[in-house]
C-alpha positions in Angstrom: -33.0 -59.6 -81.3 -36.1 -57.4 -80.6 -36.4 -56.0 -77.1 -39.0 -57.4 -74.6 -41.8 -55.3 -76.3 -41.0 -56.4 -79.8 -39.0 -53.4 -81.0 -36.1 -54.3 -83.2 -32.8 -52.4 -82.8 -31.9 -50.2 -85.8 -29.4 -52.7 -87.2 -32.1 -55.4 -87.1 -34.5 -53.4 -89.2 -34.9 -54.9 -92.7 -35.8 -52.7 -95.6 -38.0 -55.5 -97.0 -39.9 -55.7 -93.7 -40.3 -52.0 -93.5 -41.6 -51.7 -97.1 -43.9 -54.7 -96.5 -45.4 -52.9 -93.4 -45.8 -49.7 -95.5 -47.5 -51.6 -98.3 -50.8 -51.6 -96.5 -52.7 -48.3 -97.0 -53.9 -48.1 -93.4 -50.4 -48.6 -92.0 -48.9 -46.1 -94.5 -51.6 -43.6 -93.4 -50.6 -44.1 -89.7 -46.9 -43.4 -90.5 -47.9 -40.4 -92.7 -50.0 -39.0 -89.9 -47.2 -39.4 -87.3 -44.8 -37.6 -89.7 -47.1 -34.5 -89.5 -46.9 -34.5 -85.7 -44.0 -32.9 -83.9 -41.1 -35.3 -83.3 -41.7 -37.5 -80.2 -45.5 -37.2 -80.3 -47.1 -40.3 -78.9 -50.6 -41.1 -80.0 -52.9 -43.9 -78.9 -53.9 -46.4 -81.5 -57.5 -45.5 -81.2 -56.7 -41.8 -82.0 -56.1 -42.8 -85.7 -59.8 -43.8 -86.1 -58.9 -46.6 -88.5 -62.0 -48.1 -90.2 -61.4 -51.6 -88.9 -62.1 -53.5 -85.7 -60.0 -53.1 -82.6 -58.3 -56.4 -83.1 -57.4 -55.5 -86.6 -56.0 -52.1 -85.4 -53.9 -54.0 -82.9 -52.6 -56.3 -85.7 -51.6 -53.3 -87.8 -49.7 -51.6 -85.0 -48.0 -54.9 -84.2 -46.8 -55.0 -87.8 -45.5 -51.4 -87.6 -43.8 -52.1 -84.3 -42.1 -55.3 -85.4 -40.9 -53.6 -88.6 -39.3 -50.9 -86.4 -41.5 -48.0 -87.7 -43.1 -47.2 -84.4 -42.3 -47.6 -80.7 -45.2 -48.5 -78.5 -45.5 -47.9 -74.8 -48.3 -49.1 -72.5 -50.5 -46.4 -71.1 -52.9 -48.2 -68.7 -55.5 -49.8 -70.9 -54.1 -48.5 -74.2 -50.9 -48.3 -76.0 -49.3 -45.1 -77.5 -47.2 -45.2 -80.7 -44.3 -42.9 -81.5 -42.6 -42.8 -84.9 -39.0 -43.9 -84.7 -37.7 -41.0 -86.8 -34.1 -41.0 -85.6 -33.7 -44.7 -86.0 -35.4 -44.7 -89.4 -33.4 -41.8 -90.7 -30.1 -43.5 -89.6 -31.0 -46.9 -91.0 -32.9 -45.8 -94.2 -31.9 -42.2 -95.1 -34.5 -40.5 -97.1 -37.4 -42.9 -96.5 -39.4 -40.7 -94.3 -38.8 -37.8 -96.7 -40.3 -39.8 -99.5 -43.4 -40.6 -97.4 -43.7 -37.0 -96.3 -43.5 -35.7 -99.9 -46.3 -38.1 -100.9 -49.0 -36.3 -98.9 
């Protein structure tokens, strides 16, 4: 069962759900950008400058969070997202390497 903030544990992450989340080009771009950052880097959702409304940006980050791709934390009036590298590498070895190689 996901935690109170909607983050699934690694054993709850589904490959189908992760791939579905990555099937959207904007969400794929977010994960790709986070891969270029040093491990543990937290970025606000607005810092990605997605070409969509704020509510649509929120929707995209909810999909990423519920799939287990990112961990989000509240930062006052915004949320910051961090790529769940360790969890993803343990659950789906090689997935992040494939995304990183696709730049």
